[in-house]
N, CA, C and O atoms as a GROMACS GRO file, in nm:
protein
  476
    1MET      N    1   8.757  16.163  14.197
    1MET     CA    2   8.815  16.048  14.130
    1MET      C    3   8.754  15.918  14.183
    1MET      O    4   8.731  15.823  14.108
    2LYS      N    5   8.728  15.915  14.315
    2LYS     CA    6   8.671  15.796  14.375
    2LYS      C    7   8.529  15.772  14.324
    2LYS      O    8   8.490  15.658  14.300
    3GLN      N    9   8.452  15.880  14.306
    3GLN     CA   10   8.317  15.867  14.256
    3GLN      C   11   8.317  15.818  14.111
    3GLN      O   12   8.231  15.740  14.072
    4PHE      N   13   8.414  15.864  14.033
    4PHE     CA   14   8.427  15.818  13.894
    4PHE      C   15   8.454  15.668  13.891
    4PHE      O   16   8.401  15.597  13.806
    5SER      N   17   8.536  15.619  13.984
    5SER     CA   18   8.566  15.476  13.989
    5SER      C   19   8.442  15.395  14.020
    5SER      O   20   8.421  15.289  13.960
    6TYR      N   21   8.358  15.441  14.112
    6TYR     CA   22   8.235  15.371  14.146
    6TYR      C   23   8.139  15.366  14.027
    6TYR      O   24   8.078  15.262  14.000
    7ILE      N   25   8.126  15.476  13.957
    7ILE     CA   26   8.038  15.479  13.840
    7ILE      C   27   8.092  15.386  13.731
    7ILE      O   28   8.015  15.313  13.668
    8PHE      N   29   8.222  15.388  13.711
    8PHE     CA   30   8.287  15.304  13.611
    8PHE      C   31   8.264  15.156  13.641
    8PHE      O   32   8.231  15.080  13.551
    9ILE      N   33   8.281  15.116  13.766
    9ILE     CA   34   8.263  14.976  13.804
    9ILE      C   35   8.116  14.935  13.790
    9ILE      O   36   8.087  14.823  13.747
   10THR      N   37   8.025  15.023  13.825
   10THR     CA   38   7.883  14.993  13.813
   10THR      C   39   7.842  14.972  13.668
   10THR      O   40   7.771  14.877  13.637
   11VAL      N   41   7.887  15.059  13.580
   11VAL     CA   42   7.854  15.047  13.438
   11VAL      C   43   7.917  14.920  13.380
   11VAL      O   44   7.853  14.849  13.303
   12LEU      N   45   8.040  14.891  13.416
   12LEU     CA   46   8.109  14.772  13.366
   12LEU      C   47   8.036  14.646  13.407
   12LEU      O   48   8.013  14.558  13.324
   13THR      N   49   8.000  14.634  13.533
   13THR     CA   50   7.934  14.512  13.578
   13THR      C   51   7.794  14.498  13.518
   13THR      O   52   7.749  14.386  13.494
   14SER      N   53   7.727  14.608  13.493
   14SER     CA   54   7.593  14.597  13.432
   14SER      C   55   7.603  14.548  13.288
   14SER      O   56   7.520  14.468  13.245
   15PHE      N   57   7.702  14.595  13.213
   15PHE     CA   58   7.718  14.548  13.075
   15PHE      C   59   7.758  14.401  13.071
   15PHE      O   60   7.706  14.325  12.989
   16LEU      N   61   7.849  14.360  13.157
   16LEU     CA   62   7.894  14.222  13.156
   16LEU      C   63   7.786  14.127  13.204
   16LEU      O   64   7.772  14.018  13.149
   17SER      N   65   7.710  14.166  13.304
   17SER     CA   66   7.608  14.076  13.356
   17SER      C   67   7.492  14.059  13.258
   17SER      O   68   7.429  13.954  13.257
   18GLN      N   69   7.463  14.159  13.178
   18GLN     CA   70   7.355  14.146  13.081
   18GLN      C   71   7.386  14.037  12.979
   18GLN      O   72   7.297  13.961  12.941
   19HIS      N   73   7.509  14.028  12.935
   19HIS     CA   74   7.545  13.926  12.837
   19HIS      C   75   7.548  13.788  12.901
   19HIS      O   76   7.499  13.692  12.842
   20VAL      N   77   7.603  13.779  13.018
   20VAL     CA   78   7.622  13.648  13.080
   20VAL      C   79   7.489  13.588  13.123
   20VAL      O   80   7.468  13.468  13.108
   21PHE      N   81   7.399  13.669  13.176
   21PHE     CA   82   7.274  13.617  13.227
   21PHE      C   83   7.158  13.634  13.129
   21PHE      O   84   7.042  13.623  13.169
   22ALA      N   85   7.187  13.661  13.003
   22ALA     CA   86   7.082  13.685  12.905
   22ALA      C   87   7.001  13.559  12.878
   22ALA      O   88   6.878  13.566  12.869
   23ASP      N   89   7.065  13.445  12.866
   23ASP     CA   90   6.993  13.320  12.849
   23ASP      C   91   7.072  13.208  12.914
   23ASP      O   92   7.183  13.229  12.962
   24ASP      N   93   7.015  13.091  12.915
   24ASP     CA   94   7.076  12.978  12.984
   24ASP      C   95   7.198  12.924  12.912
   24ASP      O   96   7.282  12.860  12.974
   25ASN      N   97   7.210  12.950  12.782
   25ASN     CA   98   7.322  12.897  12.706
   25ASN      C   99   7.441  12.991  12.701
   25ASN      O  100   7.542  12.959  12.638
   26ALA      N  101   7.433  13.107  12.765
   26ALA     CA  102   7.544  13.201  12.764
   26ALA      C  103   7.645  13.163  12.871
   26ALA      O  104   7.616  13.083  12.960
   27GLY      N  105   7.760  13.223  12.862
   27GLY     CA  106   7.863  13.200  12.963
   27GLY      C  107   7.967  13.101  12.918
   27GLY      O  108   7.974  13.065  12.801
   28ILE      N  109   8.047  13.058  13.011
   28ILE     CA  110   8.162  12.974  12.978
   28ILE      C  111   8.118  12.836  12.930
   28ILE      O  112   8.178  12.783  12.837
   29LEU      N  113   8.016  12.778  12.991
   29LEU     CA  114   7.974  12.644  12.954
   29LEU      C  115   7.852  12.644  12.863
   29LEU      O  116   7.776  12.547  12.863
   30GLY      N  117   7.832  12.750  12.787
   30GLY     CA  118   7.712  12.762  12.706
   30GLY      C  119   7.702  12.663  12.593
   30GLY      O  120   7.592  12.643  12.541
   31GLY      N  121   7.809  12.601  12.553
   31GLY     CA  122   7.806  12.512  12.438
   31GLY      C  123   7.746  12.376  12.464
   31GLY      O  124   7.725  12.300  12.369
   32ILE      N  125   7.717  12.341  12.590
   32ILE     CA  126   7.666  12.207  12.617
   32ILE      C  127   7.516  12.206  12.638
   32ILE      O  128   7.462  12.110  12.692
   33GLY      N  129   7.449  12.311  12.598
   33GLY     CA  130   7.305  12.315  12.611
   33GLY      C  131   7.263  12.372  12.745
   33GLY      O  132   7.331  12.459  12.800
   34ASN      N  133   7.153  12.322  12.798
   34ASN     CA  134   7.103  12.379  12.922
   34ASN      C  135   7.186  12.331  13.042
   34ASN      O  136   7.263  12.236  13.032
   35SER      N  137   7.168  12.398  13.153
   35SER     CA  138   7.249  12.368  13.271
   35SER      C  139   7.211  12.236  13.335
   35SER      O  140   7.291  12.179  13.409
   36ASN      N  141   7.091  12.184  13.308
   36ASN     CA  142   7.051  12.055  13.364
   36ASN      C  143   7.137  11.942  13.308
   36ASN      O  144   7.161  11.843  13.378
   37LYS      N  145   7.182  11.955  13.186
   37LYS     CA  146   7.267  11.853  13.126
   37LYS      C  147   7.399  11.840  13.203
   37LYS      O  148   7.448  11.729  13.225
   38LEU      N  149   7.455  11.953  13.244
   38LEU     CA  150   7.578  11.950  13.322
   38LEU      C  151   7.552  11.900  13.463
   38LEU      O  152   7.632  11.823  13.517
   39ARG      N  153   7.442  11.944  13.524
   39ARG     CA  154   7.410  11.902  13.661
   39ARG      C  155   7.385  11.752  13.670
   39ARG      O  156   7.421  11.689  13.769
   40ASN      N  157   7.325  11.694  13.568
   40ASN     CA  158   7.296  11.550  13.568
   40ASN      C  159   7.415  11.466  13.525
   40ASN      O  160   7.408  11.344  13.528
   41GLY      N  161   7.524  11.529  13.486
   41GLY     CA  162   7.641  11.455  13.442
   41GLY      C  163   7.625  11.395  13.305
   41GLY      O  164   7.690  11.295  13.272
   42ASP      N  165   7.539  11.453  13.224
   42ASP     CA  166   7.510  11.401  13.090
   42ASP      C  167   7.596  11.471  12.986
   42ASP      O  168   7.546  11.512  12.881
   43VAL      N  169   7.725  11.485  13.014
   43VAL     CA  170   7.818  11.550  12.924
   43VAL      C  171   7.902  11.442  12.857
   43VAL      O  172   7.964  11.360  12.925
   44SER      N  173   7.903  11.444  12.726
   44SER     CA  174   7.978  11.342  12.654
   44SER      C  175   8.114  11.396  12.610
   44SER      O  176   8.144  11.514  12.625
   45PHE      N  177   8.193  11.306  12.558
   45PHE     CA  178   8.326  11.343  12.510
   45PHE      C  179   8.317  11.441  12.393
   45PHE      O  180   8.406  11.524  12.374
   46ASN      N  181   8.210  11.433  12.316
   46ASN     CA  182   8.192  11.522  12.202
   46ASN      C  183   8.161  11.665  12.244
   46ASN      O  184   8.173  11.757  12.163
   47ASP      N  185   8.120  11.686  12.369
   47ASP     CA  186   8.090  11.820  12.418
   47ASP      C  187   8.215  11.898  12.458
   47ASP      O  188   8.208  12.020  12.474
   48ILE      N  189   8.327  11.831  12.476
   48ILE     CA  190   8.449  11.898  12.524
   48ILE      C  191   8.497  12.006  12.428
   48ILE      O  192   8.531  12.115  12.474
   49PRO      N  193   8.504  11.983  12.296
   49PRO     CA  194   8.544  12.094  12.208
   49PRO      C  195   8.449  12.213  12.213
   49PRO      O  196   8.493  12.328  12.203
   50ASN      N  197   8.319  12.187  12.230
   50ASN     CA  198   8.225  12.297  12.243
   50ASN      C  199   8.249  12.376  12.371
   50ASN      O  200   8.243  12.499  12.370
   51ILE      N  201   8.277  12.306  12.479
   51ILE     CA  202   8.307  12.374  12.605
   51ILE      C  203   8.432  12.459  12.592
   51ILE      O  204   8.434  12.574  12.637
   52ILE      N  205   8.535  12.405  12.530
   52ILE     CA  206   8.660  12.481  12.511
   52ILE      C  207   8.635  12.602  12.423
   52ILE      O  208   8.686  12.711  12.450
   53ASN      N  209   8.558  12.584  12.317
   53ASN     CA  210   8.529  12.694  12.225
   53ASN      C  211   8.452  12.806  12.295
   53ASN      O  212   8.488  12.923  12.283
   54TYR      N  213   8.348  12.770  12.368
   54TYR     CA  214   8.269  12.872  12.437
   54TYR      C  215   8.348  12.937  12.550
   54TYR      O  216   8.335  13.057  12.574
   55ALA      N  217   8.430  12.858  12.620
   55ALA     CA  218   8.509  12.915  12.730
   55ALA      C  219   8.611  13.015  12.678
   55ALA      O  220   8.627  13.123  12.735
   56THR      N  221   8.680  12.982  12.570
   56THR     CA  222   8.779  13.074  12.516
   56THR      C  223   8.712  13.198  12.457
   56THR      O  224   8.763  13.309  12.471
   57THR      N  225   8.598  13.179  12.392
   57THR     CA  226   8.525  13.294  12.339
   57THR      C  227   8.482  13.387  12.452
   57THR      O  228   8.493  13.509  12.440
   58PHE      N  229   8.432  13.329  12.560
   58PHE     CA  230   8.388  13.409  12.675
   58PHE      C  231   8.505  13.482  12.740
   58PHE      O  232   8.496  13.603  12.764
   59ILE      N  233   8.612  13.412  12.768
   59ILE     CA  234   8.726  13.472  12.838
   59ILE      C  235   8.796  13.576  12.750
   59ILE      O  236   8.830  13.684  12.799
   60LEU      N  237   8.817  13.546  12.624
   60LEU     CA  238   8.884  13.642  12.537
   60LEU      C  239   8.793  13.759  12.503
   60LEU      O  240   8.841  13.870  12.479
   61GLY      N  241   8.663  13.737  12.500
   61GLY     CA  242   8.570  13.848  12.484
   61GLY      C  243   8.575  13.941  12.605
   61GLY      O  244   8.568  14.063  12.591
   62PHE      N  245   8.586  13.882  12.723
   62PHE     CA  246   8.601  13.962  12.846
   62PHE      C  247   8.732  14.041  12.841
   62PHE      O  248   8.734  14.159  12.878
   63ALA      N  249   8.841  13.978  12.795
   63ALA     CA  250   8.969  14.047  12.786
   63ALA      C  251   8.963  14.162  12.685
   63ALA      O  252   9.019  14.269  12.709
   64ALA      N  253   8.897  14.141  12.574
   64ALA     CA  254   8.883  14.248  12.474
   64ALA      C  255   8.799  14.362  12.528
   64ALA      O  256   8.826  14.479  12.500
   65THR      N  257   8.696  14.330  12.606
   65THR     CA  258   8.614  14.434  12.666
   65THR      C  259   8.695  14.518  12.764
   65THR      O  260   8.684  14.640  12.764
   66ILE      N  261   8.774  14.453  12.846
   66ILE     CA  262   8.860  14.526  12.940
   66ILE      C  263   8.960  14.612  12.865
   66ILE      O  264   8.990  14.724  12.908
   67SER      N  265   9.013  14.564  12.754
   67SER     CA  266   9.108  14.643  12.674
   67SER      C  267   9.042  14.768  12.618
   67SER      O  268   9.102  14.876  12.621
   68VAL      N  269   8.922  14.755  12.568
   68VAL     CA  270   8.850  14.872  12.514
   68VAL      C  271   8.822  14.971  12.627
   68VAL      O  272   8.833  15.092  12.608
   69ILE      N  273   8.785  14.921  12.743
   69ILE     CA  274   8.760  15.009  12.857
   69ILE      C  275   8.888  15.082  12.898
   69ILE      O  276   8.883  15.199  12.936
   70MET      N  277   9.002  15.015  12.889
   70MET     CA  278   9.130  15.080  12.921
   70MET      C  279   9.162  15.189  12.819
   70MET      O  280   9.218  15.293  12.855
   71ILE      N  281   9.129  15.166  12.693
   71ILE     CA  282   9.150  15.270  12.591
   71ILE      C  283   9.064  15.392  12.622
   71ILE      O  284   9.111  15.506  12.612
   72ILE      N  285   8.939  15.368  12.658
   72ILE     CA  286   8.849  15.479  12.693
   72ILE      C  287   8.899  15.551  12.818
   72ILE      O  288   8.895  15.674  12.824
   73TYR      N  289   8.944  15.475  12.916
   73TYR     CA  290   8.997  15.535  13.039
   73TYR      C  291   9.121  15.620  13.010
   73TYR      O  292   9.138  15.728  13.067
   74GLY      N  293   9.208  15.572  12.922
   74GLY     CA  294   9.325  15.650  12.883
   74GLY      C  295   9.286  15.780  12.814
   74GLY      O  296   9.351  15.883  12.833
   75ALA      N  297   9.182  15.774  12.733
   75ALA     CA  298   9.134  15.897  12.669
   75ALA      C  299   9.079  15.994  12.772
   75ALA      O  300   9.100  16.115  12.761
   76PHE      N  301   9.009  15.942  12.874
   76PHE     CA  302   8.962  16.028  12.983
   76PHE      C  303   9.078  16.087  13.061
   76PHE      O  304   9.072  16.202  13.104
   77GLN      N  305   9.183  16.009  13.080
   77GLN     CA  306   9.301  16.060  13.149
   77GLN      C  307   9.362  16.178  13.074
   77GLN      O  308   9.401  16.278  13.134
   78ILE      N  309   9.368  16.166  12.944
   78ILE     CA  310   9.425  16.275  12.864
   78ILE      C  311   9.331  16.395  12.861
   78ILE      O  312   9.374  16.509  12.878
   79ALA      N  313   9.202  16.369  12.839
   79ALA     CA  314   9.107  16.479  12.820
   79ALA      C  315   9.075  16.552  12.951
   79ALA      O  316   9.068  16.675  12.953
   80LEU      N  317   9.055  16.477  13.058
   80LEU     CA  318   9.009  16.538  13.182
   80LEU      C  319   9.121  16.574  13.279
   80LEU      O  320   9.117  16.678  13.344
   81PHE      N  321   9.220  16.487  13.288
   81PHE     CA  322   9.324  16.506  13.387
   81PHE      C  323   9.458  16.545  13.327
   81PHE      O  324   9.556  16.559  13.400
   82GLY      N  325   9.465  16.562  13.196
   82GLY     CA  326   9.591  16.584  13.127
   82GLY      C  327   9.638  16.728  13.129
   82GLY      O  328   9.659  16.788  13.024
   83LEU      N  329   9.654  16.784  13.247
   83LEU     CA  330   9.699  16.922  13.256
   83LEU      C  331   9.850  16.933  13.240
   83LEU      O  332   9.900  17.032  13.187
   84THR      N  333   9.921  16.833  13.284
   84THR     CA  334  10.068  16.835  13.270
   84THR      C  335  10.109  16.732  13.165
   84THR      O  336  10.031  16.645  13.126
   85SER      N  337  10.231  16.746  13.121
   85SER     CA  338  10.279  16.653  13.018
   85SER      C  339  10.295  16.512  13.074
   85SER      O  340  10.281  16.414  13.000
   86GLN      N  341  10.323  16.499  13.202
   86GLN     CA  342  10.338  16.367  13.261
   86GLN      C  343  10.202  16.295  13.267
   86GLN      O  344  10.196  16.174  13.245
   87GLU      N  345  10.096  16.368  13.297
   87GLU     CA  346   9.962  16.308  13.300
   87GLU      C  347   9.918  16.268  13.160
   87GLU      O  348   9.853  16.165  13.142
   88LYS      N  349   9.952  16.350  13.060
   88LYS     CA  350   9.920  16.315  12.921
   88LYS      C  351   9.998  16.191  12.878
   88LYS      O  352   9.946  16.105  12.807
   89LYS      N  353  10.124  16.182  12.922
   89LYS     CA  354  10.206  16.065  12.888
   89LYS      C  355  10.149  15.940  12.953
   89LYS      O  356  10.148  15.833  12.891
   90LYS      N  357  10.100  15.952  13.077
   90LYS     CA  358  10.041  15.838  13.145
   90LYS      C  359   9.914  15.793  13.073
   90LYS      O  360   9.890  15.673  13.059
   91GLY      N  361   9.832  15.888  13.027
   91GLY     CA  362   9.712  15.854  12.950
   91GLY      C  363   9.746  15.788  12.818
   91GLY      O  364   9.679  15.693  12.777
   92ALA      N  365   9.849  15.838  12.751
   92ALA     CA  366   9.890  15.778  12.624
   92ALA      C  367   9.942  15.635  12.644
   92ALA      O  368   9.917  15.548  12.561
   93GLU      N  369  10.014  15.612  12.755
   93GLU     CA  370  10.061  15.477  12.784
   93GLU      C  371   9.944  15.384  12.814
   93GLU      O  372   9.946  15.267  12.776
   94THR      N  373   9.841  15.434  12.881
   94THR     CA  374   9.722  15.354  12.909
   94THR      C  375   9.653  15.315  12.779
   94THR      O  376   9.611  15.200  12.763
   95ILE      N  377   9.641  15.409  12.688
   95ILE     CA  378   9.581  15.380  12.557
   95ILE      C  379   9.665  15.278  12.481
   95ILE      O  380   9.612  15.185  12.420
   96GLN      N  381   9.797  15.295  12.484
   96GLN     CA  382   9.886  15.203  12.415
   96GLN      C  383   9.874  15.062  12.472
   96GLN      O  384   9.869  14.965  12.396
   97HIS      N  385   9.869  15.048  12.603
   97HIS     CA  386   9.856  14.916  12.665
   97HIS      C  387   9.719  14.856  12.634
   97HIS      O  388   9.708  14.735  12.615
   98GLY      N  389   9.616  14.938  12.629
   98GLY     CA  390   9.484  14.890  12.592
   98GLY      C  391   9.479  14.838  12.449
   98GLY      O  392   9.417  14.735  12.422
   99ILE      N  393   9.544  14.909  12.358
   99ILE     CA  394   9.549  14.865  12.218
   99ILE      C  395   9.627  14.734  12.206
   99ILE      O  396   9.586  14.644  12.132
  100ILE      N  397   9.737  14.724  12.276
  100ILE     CA  398   9.816  14.600  12.272
  100ILE      C  399   9.734  14.483  12.328
  100ILE      O  400   9.734  14.374  12.271
  101GLY      N  401   9.664  14.506  12.439
  101GLY     CA  402   9.579  14.401  12.496
  101GLY      C  403   9.466  14.361  12.403
  101GLY      O  404   9.433  14.243  12.393
  102PHE      N  405   9.408  14.458  12.335
  102PHE     CA  406   9.300  14.429  12.240
  102PHE      C  407   9.352  14.346  12.124
  102PHE      O  408   9.287  14.249  12.083
  103VAL      N  409   9.466  14.383  12.070
  103VAL     CA  410   9.522  14.309  11.957
  103VAL      C  411   9.557  14.166  11.999
  103VAL      O  412   9.532  14.072  11.924
  104ILE      N  413   9.614  14.150  12.117
  104ILE     CA  414   9.648  14.016  12.166
  104ILE      C  415   9.523  13.932  12.186
  104ILE      O  416   9.519  13.815  12.146
  105SER      N  417   9.420  13.988  12.248
  105SER     CA  418   9.299  13.909  12.274
  105SER      C  419   9.226  13.874  12.146
  105SER      O  420   9.177  13.761  12.132
  106VAL      N  421   9.216  13.967  12.051
  106VAL     CA  422   9.147  13.936  11.926
  106VAL      C  423   9.226  13.836  11.842
  106VAL      O  424   9.167  13.746  11.782
  107SER      N  425   9.357  13.850  11.837
  107SER     CA  426   9.436  13.754  11.760
  107SER      C  427   9.436  13.617  11.827
  107SER      O  428   9.437  13.515  11.758
  108SER      N  429   9.434  13.613  11.960
  108SER     CA  430   9.424  13.485  12.029
  108SER      C  431   9.292  13.417  11.998
  108SER      O  432   9.287  13.296  11.973
  109TRP      N  433   9.184  13.495  12.000
  109TRP     CA  434   9.052  13.440  11.968
  109TRP      C  435   9.051  13.385  11.825
  109TRP      O  436   8.997  13.277  11.800
  110PHE      N  437   9.111  13.460  11.732
  110PHE     CA  438   9.115  13.416  11.593
  110PHE      C  439   9.194  13.286  11.578
  110PHE      O  440   9.149  13.194  11.509
  111ILE      N  441   9.309  13.277  11.642
  111ILE     CA  442   9.393  13.156  11.632
  111ILE      C  443   9.323  13.036  11.694
  111ILE      O  444   9.323  12.928  11.636
  112ILE      N  445   9.263  13.055  11.811
  112ILE     CA  446   9.196  12.943  11.878
  112ILE      C  447   9.076  12.896  11.798
  112ILE      O  448   9.052  12.776  11.786
  113ASN      N  449   8.999  12.990  11.743
  113ASN     CA  450   8.884  12.949  11.662
  113ASN      C  451   8.928  12.879  11.534
  113ASN      O  452   8.859  12.787  11.488
  114MET      N  453   9.038  12.919  11.477
  114MET     CA  454   9.088  12.852  11.358
  114MET      C  455   9.131  12.708  11.392
  114MET      O  456   9.103  12.615  11.316
  115ILE      N  457   9.198  12.692  11.504
  115ILE     CA  458   9.241  12.557  11.545
  115ILE      C  459   9.120  12.471  11.577
  115ILE      O  460   9.114  12.355  11.536
  116MET      N  461   9.023  12.526  11.651
  116MET     CA  462   8.906  12.448  11.691
  116MET      C  463   8.818  12.413  11.572
  116MET      O  464   8.754  12.308  11.572
  117SER      N  465   8.813  12.497  11.470
  117SER     CA  466   8.731  12.465  11.353
  117SER      C  467   8.793  12.355  11.269
  117SER      O  468   8.723  12.289  11.192
  118ASN      N  469   8.923  12.334  11.281
  118ASN     CA  470   8.989  12.229  11.202
  118ASN      C  471   8.998  12.096  11.276
  118ASN      O  472   9.054  12.000  11.223
  119LEU      N  473   8.944  12.088  11.396
  119LEU     CA  474   8.945  11.960  11.470
  119LEU      C  475   8.833  11.871  11.427
  119LEU      O  476   8.818  11.760  11.479
   0.00000   0.00000   0.00000
């Protein structure tokens, strides 16, 4: 079980780091252009909605990714470790919590993007 956790964490961090470090405009502050603009203090008031939009997209995308991973982990709990009914119930609860988290994160992203597009 410990080895499975190490493999799981390694795969998770590799997927997340590829997106974040793919280009200079990715990440939480990706909406303000290159990082030199932020370092030089050349951020205007008009950049604030872009920063909020990119930050919420990044954070809620991370939350949705974790939710999907929890759904997959719950399926592994049922398939691999579900020898007793209590272990199957624990896996089903993990899947249920993952689905709830996914729905909350996707609906939050939708609501925030709708509000930000109307500003």
